[in-house]
C-alpha positions in Angstrom: -24.7 22.4 -1.7 -24.5 24.9 1.2 -23.2 23.9 4.6 -26.5 22.2 5.5 -26.1 23.1 9.1 -29.9 22.8 9.4 -29.9 19.3 7.9 -27.1 18.0 10.0 -28.4 19.6 13.2 -32.0 18.6 12.6 -31.3 15.1 11.3 -27.9 14.0 12.5 -27.1 11.6 15.3 -27.3 14.2 17.9 -30.6 15.5 16.8 -34.1 15.3 18.3 -35.3 13.6 15.2 -32.7 10.8 15.5 -33.5 10.2 19.1 -37.2 10.2 18.5 -37.1 7.9 15.5 -34.7 5.4 16.9 -36.5 5.3 20.2 -39.8 4.6 18.4 -38.0 1.9 16.3 -36.7 0.1 19.4 -40.2 0.2 20.9 -41.6 -1.3 17.7 -39.0 -4.1 17.8 -40.4 -5.1 21.2 -44.0 -5.5 20.0 -44.3 -5.5 16.2 -43.9 -8.9 14.5 -43.3 -7.3 11.1 -40.4 -5.1 12.4 -38.9 -8.1 14.2 -39.1 -10.2 11.0 -37.5 -7.4 9.0 -34.6 -7.1 11.5 -34.0 -10.9 11.5 -33.8 -10.9 7.6 -31.6 -7.9 7.6 -29.2 -9.5 10.1 -29.1 -12.7 8.2 -28.4 -10.9 5.0 -25.4 -9.0 6.5 -23.9 -12.0 8.3 -24.3 -14.2 5.2 -22.8 -11.6 2.9 -20.1 -10.0 5.1 -19.5 -12.4 8.0 -20.4 -11.4 11.6 -19.7 -7.7 11.2 -21.4 -7.1 14.5 -19.0 -9.2 16.6 -16.7 -7.1 18.7 -18.2 -3.7 17.9 -18.0 -1.3 20.9 -21.8 -0.7 20.8 -24.4 -2.0 23.3 -26.6 -4.5 21.5 -24.9 -3.8 18.2 -27.4 -5.8 16.0 -30.3 -3.7 17.2 -28.4 -0.5 17.2 -27.1 -0.8 13.7 -30.4 -2.0 12.3 -32.1 1.0 13.8 -29.4 3.4 12.5 -29.7 1.9 9.0 -33.5 2.2 9.2 -33.2 5.8 10.2 -30.7 6.7 7.5 -32.9 5.1 4.9 -35.8 7.2 6.3 -33.8 10.5 5.9 -32.7 9.6 2.3 -36.4 8.8 1.5 -37.3 12.2 2.7 -34.8 14.0 0.5 -35.9 11.9 -2.5 -39.6 12.8 -1.8 -38.7 16.5 -1.7 -36.8 16.2 -5.0 -39.7 14.4 -6.6 -42.1 17.3 -5.5 -39.7 20.0 -6.6 -38.8 18.6 -10.0 -42.1 16.8 -10.8 -41.0 13.3 -11.5 -41.3 9.9 -9.8 -38.3 7.7 -8.9 -39.8 4.3 -9.6 -37.1 2.2 -7.9 -36.4 4.1 -4.7 -36.0 1.0 -2.6 -32.5 -0.5 -2.5 -33.8 -3.9 -3.4 -36.2 -3.0 -6.2 -34.2 -4.4 -9.2 -33.0 -7.7 -7.6 -34.3 -10.3 -5.1 -31.4 -9.8 -2.7 -33.6 -8.6 0.2 -37.3 -8.5 0.7 -37.5 -6.0 3.5 -40.0 -3.2 2.7 -38.3 -0.2 4.3 -41.1 2.2 3.5 -43.6 0.0 5.4 -41.2 -0.1 8.3 -41.0 3.7 8.3 -44.8 3.9 8.5 -44.7 1.6 11.5 -42.1 3.7 13.3 -43.0 7.3 12.5 -45.8 8.9 14.6 -48.7 10.9 13.2 -47.0 14.4 13.2 -46.1 14.4 9.5 -45.0 18.0 9.4 -42.3 17.6 11.9 -40.9 14.6 10.0 -40.6 16.5 6.7 -36.9 16.4 5.7 -37.6 18.9 2.9 -38.3 21.6 5.5 -34.5 21.7 6.0 -33.7 22.0 2.3 -34.3 24.2 -0.7 -34.5 23.6 -4.4 -31.2 25.3 -4.8 -29.7 23.0 -2.2 -30.6 20.0 -4.3 -29.3 21.5 -7.6 -25.9 22.3 -6.1 -25.8 19.1 -4.0 -23.4 16.2 -4.3 -22.3 13.0 -2.7 -20.1 14.8 -0.2 -23.2 16.0 1.5 -24.4 12.3 1.6 -21.1 11.1 3.0 -21.2 13.7 5.8 -24.7 12.8 6.7 -24.0 9.0 6.5 -21.0 9.5 8.8 -23.1 11.5 11.2 -25.6 8.6 11.5 -23.8 5.3 10.9 -21.1 4.5 13.6 -17.5 4.5 12.3 -16.9 1.0 13.7 -19.5 -0.6 11.4 -18.3 1.4 8.4 -14.8 0.1 8.9 -16.0 -3.5 9.6 -17.6 -3.4 6.2 -14.4 -2.1 4.6 -16.1 1.2 3.7 -13.6 4.0 3.0 -15.7 6.6 1.2 -13.6 8.2 -1.4 -13.2 12.0 -1.6 -14.5 13.6 -4.8 -11.0 14.7 -5.9 -9.6 11.2 -5.8 -12.6 9.9 -7.8 -12.1 12.6 -10.4 -8.4 11.7 -10.8 -9.4 8.0 -11.2 -12.0 8.6 -13.8 -9.8 11.1 -15.7 -7.2 8.3 -16.2 -9.7 6.2 -18.2 -9.3 6.1 -22.0 -12.8 7.2 -23.2 -13.3 7.6 -26.9 -17.1 8.0 -27.0 -18.9 9.2 -23.9 -22.3 8.6 -25.5 -22.0 4.8 -25.9 -19.2 3.7 -23.6 -20.3 2.1 -20.3 -19.0 2.6 -16.7 -19.5 0.3 -13.8 -18.6 0.6 -10.1 -19.0 -2.9 -8.6 -18.8 -1.7 -5.0 -20.3 1.8 -5.3 -20.7 2.8 -1.7 -22.3 6.2 -1.5 -21.9 6.7 -5.2 -19.0 9.2 -5.6 -17.6 7.3 -8.6 -21.0 7.1 -10.2 -21.5 10.8 -9.7 -18.1 11.5 -11.2 -18.8 9.4 -14.2 -22.2 11.1 -14.7 -20.5 14.6 -14.5 -17.9 13.5 -17.1 -20.7 12.5 -19.4 -22.6 15.7 -18.7 -19.5 17.8 -19.5 -18.8 15.8 -22.7 -22.3 15.6 -24.1 -24.2 18.5 -22.6 -23.7 20.6 -25.7 -24.7 17.9 -28.2 -27.7 16.2 -26.6 -31.0 17.4 -25.3 -31.8 17.0 -21.6 -34.1 14.0 -22.2 -31.6 12.2 -24.4 -28.8 13.0 -21.9 -30.8 11.4 -19.0 -31.4 8.4 -21.2 -27.7 8.0 -22.1 -26.5 8.4 -18.5 -29.0 5.9 -17.0 -28.1 3.3 -19.7 -24.4 3.6 -19.4 -23.4 4.3 -15.8 -24.1 1.4 -13.4 -23.4 0.7 -9.7 -23.7 -2.4 -7.4 -23.2 -2.7 -3.7 -23.9 -5.4 -1.1 -24.9 -3.0 1.6 -28.6 -1.8 1.3 -27.8 1.4 3.0 -25.0 2.2 0.6 -27.3 1.4 -2.4 -30.0 3.7 -1.1 -27.4 6.4 -0.6 -25.8 5.9 -4.0 -29.3 6.2 -5.7 -29.7 9.6 -4.0 -26.2 10.6 -5.1 -26.9 9.5 -8.6 -30.1 11.5 -8.5 -28.4 14.6 -7.2 -25.9 14.4 -10.2 -28.8 14.2 -12.6 -31.0 17.0 -11.1 -29.5 19.8 -13.1 -30.4 17.9 -16.3 -33.8 16.8 -14.9 -34.5 20.5 -14.2 -34.6 21.1 -17.9 -35.9 17.7 -19.1 -39.5 16.5 -19.5 -39.1 13.3 -17.5 -42.1 11.9 -15.6 -40.6 8.6 -14.4 -37.0 7.8 -13.6 -35.3 4.5 -13.0 -31.7 4.5 -11.6 -29.2 1.7 -12.4 -27.9 1.1 -8.9 -28.5 -2.5 -7.7 -28.3 -4.4 -4.4 -26.5 -7.7 -5.0 -23.1 -9.4 -4.8 -21.1 -8.2 -7.8 -18.7 -11.2 -7.3 -21.5 -13.7 -7.3 -20.1 -15.5 -4.3 -23.0 -15.9 -1.9 -25.7 -14.8 -4.4 -25.9 -14.1 -8.1 -29.1 -12.2 -8.5 -30.7 -11.5 -11.8 -30.6 -7.7 -12.3 -33.7 -6.2 -13.9 -33.6 -2.8 -15.4 -36.1 -1.1 -17.7 -38.2 -4.2 -17.7 -35.4 -6.4 -19.0 -32.6 -8.5 -17.6 -29.4 -6.6 -17.5 -26.2 -8.3 -18.6 -23.3 -6.1 -17.5 -20.3 -6.2 -19.8 -18.7 -2.7 -19.7 -15.9 -0.6 -21.2 -14.7 0.9 -17.9 -14.6 -0.2 -14.3 -14.1 2.3 -11.5 -14.3 2.3 -7.7 -12.9 1.7 -4.3 -13.4 -2.0 -3.5 -13.8 -3.2 0.1 -10.6 -3.0 2.2 -11.3 -6.2 4.2 -9.0 -8.9 5.3 -10.0 -12.6 4.8 -10.4 -12.8 8.6 -13.3 -10.4 8.4 -15.2 -12.7 6.1 -17.5 -15.5 7.2 -16.2 -19.0 6.6 -18.9 -19.6 4.0 -17.7 -16.5 2.0 -14.1 -17.7 2.2 -15.2 -21.2 1.0 -17.0 -19.6 -1.9 -13.9 -17.7 -2.9 -11.8 -20.9 -2.8 -14.4 -22.9 -4.8 -15.2 -20.4 -7.4 -12.2 -18.2 -8.2 -8.9 -19.3 -6.5 -7.9 -21.9 -9.1 -9.9 -20.5 -12.0 -8.2 -17.0 -11.9 -4.9 -18.2 -10.4 -5.2 -16.1 -7.3 -2.2 -17.7 -5.7 0.8 -15.7 -6.9 2.9 -16.5 -3.9 4.0 -19.9 -2.7 3.8 -21.6 0.7 1.2 -23.6 2.5 0.3 -20.6 4.7 -0.2 -18.3 1.7 -3.2 -20.0 0.3 -5.9 -17.4 -0.6 -8.5 -17.4 2.1 -6.2 -18.8 4.7 -3.7 -16.0 4.8 -4.9 -12.6 6.2 -4.5 -10.9 2.9 -6.6 -7.9 1.8 -9.6 -8.8 -0.4 -9.5 -5.7 -2.5 -7.1 -6.9 -5.3 -8.8 -10.3 -5.8 -12.1 -8.3 -5.8 -10.7 -6.2 -8.7 -9.4 -9.3 -10.5 -12.8 -11.0 -10.4 -14.6 -7.9 -11.6 -12.2 -7.6 -14.5 -12.9 -11.2 -15.3 -16.7 -10.9 -15.0 -17.4 -7.5 -16.4 -14.6 -5.8 -18.4 -15.0 -5.9 -22.2 -12.1 -6.6 -24.6 -9.6 -3.7 -24.5 -11.5 -2.1 -21.6 -9.8 -0.4 -18.7 -10.2 0.1 -15.0 -9.3 2.6 -12.4 -9.5 1.6 -8.7 -8.4 3.0 -5.4 -6.4 0.4 -3.5 -3.9 0.3 -0.7 -0.6 1.9 -1.5 1.5 -0.9 -0.1 0.4 -3.5 -2.7 3.3 -2.2 -4.9 5.6 -3.7 -2.3 4.0 -6.4 -0.2 3.1 -10.1 -0.8 -0.6 -9.3 -1.0 0.2 -7.1 -4.0 1.9 -9.8 -6.1 -1.4 -10.6 -7.7 -1.8 -7.1 -9.1 1.9 -6.9 -10.0 1.5 -10.1 -12.0 -0.6 -8.0 -14.4 -2.6 -11.0 -15.6 -6.1 -12.1 -14.9 -5.5 -15.8 -15.4 -4.2 -15.9 -19.0 -5.5 -12.4 -19.8 -2.9 -9.6 -19.7 -4.0 -6.6 -17.7 -1.3 -3.9 -17.7 -1.0 -1.2 -15.0 -0.7 2.0 -17.0 -0.7 4.7 -14.3 -0.5 5.1 -10.6 -1.5 8.1 -8.5 0.6 7.6 -5.3 -0.7 9.6 -2.3 2.3 8.7 -0.2 1.6 9.7 3.4 -1.5 11.7 2.7 -4.7 10.5 4.2 -7.5 11.2 1.7 -10.0 9.2 3.8 -9.3 11.3 6.9 -6.9 11.0 9.8 -9.1 8.3 11.4 -8.1 5.9 8.6 -4.5 4.9 8.9 -4.2 3.0 5.5 -2.4 4.8 2.7 -3.9 4.8 -0.8 -3.1 5.0 -4.4 -5.1 5.0 -7.6 -4.2 2.2 -10.1 -5.3 2.4 -13.7 -5.2 -0.9 -15.7 -5.9 -1.8 -19.3 -7.0 -5.2 -20.3 -5.6 -7.2 -23.2 -2.5 -5.0 -23.2 1.0 -6.3 -22.6 2.6 -4.7 -19.5 5.6 -2.4 -20.0 8.0 -0.6 -17.7 8.5 2.0 -16.4 4.9 2.6 -15.3 3.8 6.2 -15.4 3.1 7.5 -11.9 2.4 10.7 -10.1 3.5 11.1 -6.4 1.4 13.6 -4.3 2.9 15.2 -1.2 1.8 17.3 1.6 2.3 21.0 1.4 2.5 23.6 4.1 -1.3 24.2 4.2 -4.2 21.8 4.6 -4.7 19.4 1.7 -8.0 19.8 -0.1 -9.6 16.7 -1.7 -13.0 18.1 -2.7 -12.0 18.1 -6.4 -9.1 17.2 -8.6 -8.6 20.9 -9.2 -8.5 21.6 -5.5 -5.9 18.8 -5.0 -3.7 20.3 -7.7 -3.9 23.7 -6.0 -3.1 22.5 -2.5 -0.9 19.5 -3.1 2.4 19.4 -5.0 2.9 16.3 -7.2 5.6 15.1 -9.5 6.1 12.4 -12.2 7.8 9.4 -10.6 7.9 6.4 -12.9 8.0 2.9 -11.2 10.0 -0.1 -12.0 10.3 -3.6 -10.6 13.1 -4.4 -8.2 14.0 -7.4 -10.4 14.0 -6.6 -14.0 13.3 -10.2 -15.0 10.4 -10.5 -12.5 7.7 -7.9 -13.1 5.8 -9.1 -10.1 8.7 -8.3 -7.7 8.2 -5.2 -5.6 7.9 -1.9 -7.5 9.8 1.2 -6.6 10.3 4.7 -7.8 13.0 4.8 -10.5 14.5 8.0 -9.0 14.7 6.5 -5.5 17.0 3.9 -6.9 19.5 6.6 -8.0 19.2 8.3 -4.6 20.4 5.1 -2.9 23.8 5.9 -4.4 25.9 8.2 -2.3 28.6 8.2 0.3 29.3 5.5 2.9 30.1 6.8 6.3 31.3 3.5 7.6 34.4 1.4 7.4 33.8 -1.8 5.5 35.9 -4.7 6.8 37.0 -8.0 5.3 36.3 -11.2 7.2 38.9 -13.4 8.8 41.4 -14.6 6.1 41.2 -18.4 6.0 44.4 -19.6 4.3 44.9 -22.6 6.6 41.5 -24.2 6.7 42.8 -27.6 7.7 44.3 -26.0 10.9 41.7 -23.5 11.9 38.4 -25.1 10.8 37.3 -27.4 13.6 35.0 -30.3 13.7 33.1 -30.7 17.0 34.9 -34.0 17.6 38.2 -32.1 17.9 37.0 -29.7 20.6 38.4 -31.9 23.3 41.9 -31.4 21.9 42.1 -27.7 22.9 40.6 -25.2 25.3 37.5 -23.3 24.1 38.8 -19.8 24.8 39.8 -19.2 21.2 37.1 -21.2 19.4 34.4 -19.1 17.9 31.2 -19.5 15.7 32.4 -18.8 12.1 30.4 -17.8 9.1 30.7 -19.2 5.6 28.6 -18.2 2.6 26.2 -21.1 3.2 25.3 -19.7 6.6 23.8 -16.3 5.9 20.3 -15.6 4.6 18.6 -12.3 4.5 18.0 -11.2 8.1 19.4 -14.3 9.7 21.8 -17.2 10.1 21.5 -20.7 8.8 23.9 -22.3 11.2 27.6 -21.7 11.7 30.9 -23.5 11.7 33.6 -23.5 14.4 36.9 -21.8 13.9 40.1 -21.4 15.9 41.0 -17.7 16.3 44.2 -17.7 18.4 44.7 -14.0 18.7 42.6 -10.8 19.1 44.1 -8.8 16.3 46.5 -9.4 13.4 50.2 -9.4 14.1 49.5 -9.6 17.8 52.5 -11.2 19.7 50.5 -13.3 22.2 52.6 -16.5 21.9 53.8 -16.6 25.6 50.3 -15.8 26.8 48.7 -18.5 24.6 51.4 -21.1 25.6 50.8 -20.4 29.3 47.0 -19.7 29.3 45.9 -22.3 26.8 48.6 -24.9 26.6 46.4 -27.5 24.7 45.6 -24.9 22.0 49.3 -23.8 21.7 50.3 -27.5 21.4 47.7 -28.0 18.7 49.1 -25.1 16.7 52.7 -26.0 17.4 52.2 -29.5 16.0 51.1 -27.9 12.8 53.8 -25.2 12.7 55.3 -26.4 9.4 51.9 -26.1 7.6 51.4 -22.6 9.1 54.9 -21.3 8.3 54.6 -22.6 4.7 51.7 -20.2 4.0 52.7 -18.0 1.0 50.7 -14.9 1.8 52.8 -11.7 2.2 50.3 -10.6 4.8 51.7 -13.1 7.2 55.4 -12.4 7.0 55.5 -10.8 10.4 54.0 -11.8 13.7 53.7 -15.3 15.2 53.7 -18.5 13.1 50.0 -18.8 13.6 49.3 -15.2 12.6 46.0 -14.5 10.8 44.9 -11.7 8.6 41.6 -9.8 8.9 41.5 -9.4 12.7 41.0 -6.2 14.6 38.9 -4.6 17.3 36.1 -4.4 14.7 36.0 -8.2 14.7 34.8 -8.2 18.3 32.3 -5.4 18.1 28.9 -6.1 19.6 27.1 -6.1 16.3 28.2 -6.6 12.7 26.2 -6.2 9.4 27.5 -9.1 7.3 27.3 -10.1 3.7 29.0 -12.5 1.3 31.2 -10.7 -1.1 31.4 -13.5 -3.6 28.9 -14.2 -6.4 25.8 -12.0 -6.2 23.8 -12.9 -3.1 22.8 -9.5 -1.6 21.6 -11.0 1.6 22.5 -8.8 4.6 22.1 -9.8 8.3 23.0 -8.5 11.7 25.1 -10.8 13.8 26.3 -10.5 17.4 26.7 -13.5 19.5 25.6 -17.1 19.1 24.7 -19.5 21.9 26.6 -22.5 20.7 25.6 -25.9 22.1 29.2 -26.6 23.2 30.9 -23.2 23.5 28.0 -21.3 25.1 27.5 -17.7 24.0 30.4 -16.4 21.9 30.9 -13.6 19.4 30.4 -14.5 15.7 33.4 -14.1 13.5 32.7 -13.4 9.8 34.7 -15.7 7.5 37.0 -15.1 4.5 34.2 -14.7 2.0 32.5 -12.0 4.1 32.5 -8.2 4.3 31.0 -6.4 7.3 30.3 -3.2 9.0 31.0 -3.2 12.8 29.2 -1.2 15.5 28.5 -1.4 19.2 25.0 0.2 18.6 22.3 -2.3 17.9 20.0 0.2 16.3 22.7 1.5 14.0 23.4 -2.1 12.9 19.8 -2.8 12.1 19.2 0.6 10.5 22.0 -0.2 8.0 20.8 -3.8 7.5 17.3 -2.4 6.8 18.7 -0.1 4.2 20.8 -2.7 2.5 18.0 -5.3 2.3 15.5 -2.8 1.1 14.2 -3.0 -2.5 15.7 0.3 -3.4 19.2 -0.6 -2.3 19.0 -4.1 -3.7 18.1 -2.8 -7.1 20.9 -0.3 -6.9 23.3 -3.1 -6.1 22.1 -5.0 -9.2 22.9 -1.9 -11.2 26.4 -1.4 -10.0 27.7 -4.9 -9.1 29.9 -6.5 -11.7 28.3 -10.0 -11.2 31.9 -11.3 -11.3 33.7 -13.2 -8.5 33.6 -10.4 -6.0 30.2 -8.8 -6.9 29.6 -7.3 -3.4 33.1 -6.1 -2.7 33.9 -3.1 -0.5 34.2 -0.9 -3.6 30.7 -1.8 -4.7 28.9 -1.5 -1.4 30.7 1.8 -0.5 29.0 3.4 -3.4 25.7 3.2 -1.6 24.3 6.0 0.7 25.1 4.5 4.2 25.0 7.4 6.6 25.9 7.5 10.3 23.0 6.6 12.5 21.0 9.5 14.0 18.1 8.9 16.3 15.0 10.0 14.3 11.5 8.5 14.2 12.1 7.0 10.7 15.6 5.6 11.4 14.5 4.0 14.6 11.4 2.6 12.9 13.6 1.1 10.2 15.9 -0.5 12.8 13.0 -2.0 14.6 11.6 -3.5 11.4 15.0 -5.1 10.8 14.9 -6.5 14.3 11.4 -7.9 13.7 12.7 -9.6 10.5 15.6 -11.1 12.4 13.1 -12.4 15.0 11.1 -14.2 12.3 13.8 -16.0 10.4 14.9 -18.4 13.2 11.3 -19.8 13.3 11.6 -21.1 9.7 15.1 -22.7 9.5 14.0 -26.1 10.5 14.4 -27.3 6.9 17.3 -27.4 4.4 18.6 -24.1 3.1 17.4 -25.0 -0.3 13.9 -25.6 1.0 14.0 -22.4 3.0 15.0 -20.4 -0.1 12.1 -21.9 -2.0 9.5 -21.1 0.6 7.6 -17.8 1.0 7.5 -16.6 4.6 4.4 -14.4 4.6 5.1 -12.6 7.8 8.7 -11.9 6.7 7.5 -10.7 3.3 5.1 -8.3 5.1 7.9 -6.8 7.2 10.0 -6.5 4.1 7.3 -4.6 2.4 7.2 -2.1 5.3 11.0 -1.7 5.0 10.8 -1.1 1.3 8.0 1.4 1.8 9.9 3.3 4.5 13.3 3.4 2.7 11.7 4.5 -0.5 9.9 7.3 1.3 13.0 8.4 3.1 14.9 8.6 -0.1 12.2 10.2 -2.1 11.8 13.0 0.4 15.2 14.3 -0.6 18.0 12.4 1.0 21.5 11.9 -0.3 25.1 12.7 0.3 26.7 16.0 0.7 27.7 16.2 -3.0 24.2 17.1 -4.0 23.6 19.4 -1.1 20.8 17.3 0.3 20.6 16.1 3.9 21.9 12.7 4.9 19.2 10.0 4.8 19.2 9.4 8.6 18.8 13.1 9.3 15.3 13.4 7.7 13.1 15.2 10.2 10.5 12.8 11.7 
């Protein structure tokens, strides 16, 4: 279609037609009982289906404003359909959004007659169009018109992120179609109809040379279906469907046309309308599912809708893949899109069918994505077979901050790894999403298979296989050993013994039981009688802390009998593993024994008896010291990220000293440089450290068994950021790539 400047200018939100129609509609609302009743039913339908989407919108009198906008958009679409009917000599028998179901009884055409004044010529939408416009038109024109009329706030409240044509084409191309003539396609949340149009075009391309135009129209309208719960979207999708068929209708002898786009709830939560098509009840069981489901959180839904989810699907489809009382579906603020897909697979997808949906990119990492990563709809295997990852691209426009990916799934197929994936990146010029071909011309992409962080848990976060290798590199930091504890009976202190000595040399002390990822689970008390190994401070200690010296002197024999060669010089109470690094402001600590790759930043602890004192890592610990808080948290974020954790699993021996200095120093741990990404990573680690203390009011075993949703969400952000930093080409000098922390923001 051409630029349609005349259509947008004459019929858009800033136009005289818009002002005149909506002003008339507001007037009719004040004095016309039928218009008032229609508005009341329309409001009740939206609130009952979507929750109170009007609440909080930055629009004066939003219920009236949005009803009037919806009415006006419907009027414009009607005008385009009427022009098409005249030009191509057919009748669309189900023009109204609610024609094939009982979802809404409002007669929009009757409302238009009540609103429009007598000057019919001025209201003719066709005066702004030509026959050629319709033949070359597509749903992109409709999207632009819709966005020029319906306020952005409402579109986002409804979870509507209209998909660019290129993304839809990539999605549909991933489907495994053996017979375009018989196989069926269904978009259960069709919006303006871009996926329907893409499916129709795929059928036209595959069958145009083998079927006559009448047969092709019949095949398409009996195999490509759409449903939406927004009457404006259904009306728009019908027009988009029609525009895709017009080149065939131009050659076909078709008098009457019925389009299979229906207004109802595809999930059957609040209503489960009978769908009538071609004079019969339609039972949808399809070969292929496509679409971009609503990106809504549970908090956006009405309580009645949430209750319907819980009662109908939560237990039936096992929609609780993560544990914890706060993680119960419908109570947590998860996104509804993945459960939407799961229900649609359950309700509509035939045996061995497949699906291709646009979903949020972060579901490969975060807790809300564990359901998809489980790759099971209850007991039915549903394998993710391909991912198109759009990284930091914004195919929905800069006004939509969420990042997207296309996930292709095959039912009744056992999941396997690695999962094929393509990662798309920004080039120097502007990206073009108008078609898949345009995307390939303007955006570089590469094959980037994905694997789970934990090989024995496919539902664990997924990451790029090549990012895992890039986590290996050079360590720019000294890795230190914790305080050697070879006289535990002397140096380990029970609180009851604190009265026996001064507190100057008593410090919070870490053992393996005390550290969890991003936090501490308590501490012990330890006597550290000197500031660094081999320090001769005996006279100072005797004079300044006589009770402490007396305590040590009374245990001289036990201390002098220690066999370690490290202690052959210095005072009789000499200890190994002490230095200036022990007293640094911040330390990134981890237990070197066993395989517990839990990293935390420690500084000081406000002990109930000692007050605020520096934390001393114990004998089983390794640590990196720094006086820069951001550097410490930057390193901790790297080490706790999914990419680095998986790398550690690959290189650790799993023996006694699994996380030794030798092992961890094989990771890319660069010096900290202040960039937007490195600072963001540090702040995410800080946020994680703020969360952990709120959940340690139970035993450590109970803590390890619980899922802390807010911590899991932060962890997903860390995983996403680190993988992105590595995937953009960061590694050590040996490969000639820039250090990770030096990636330009």
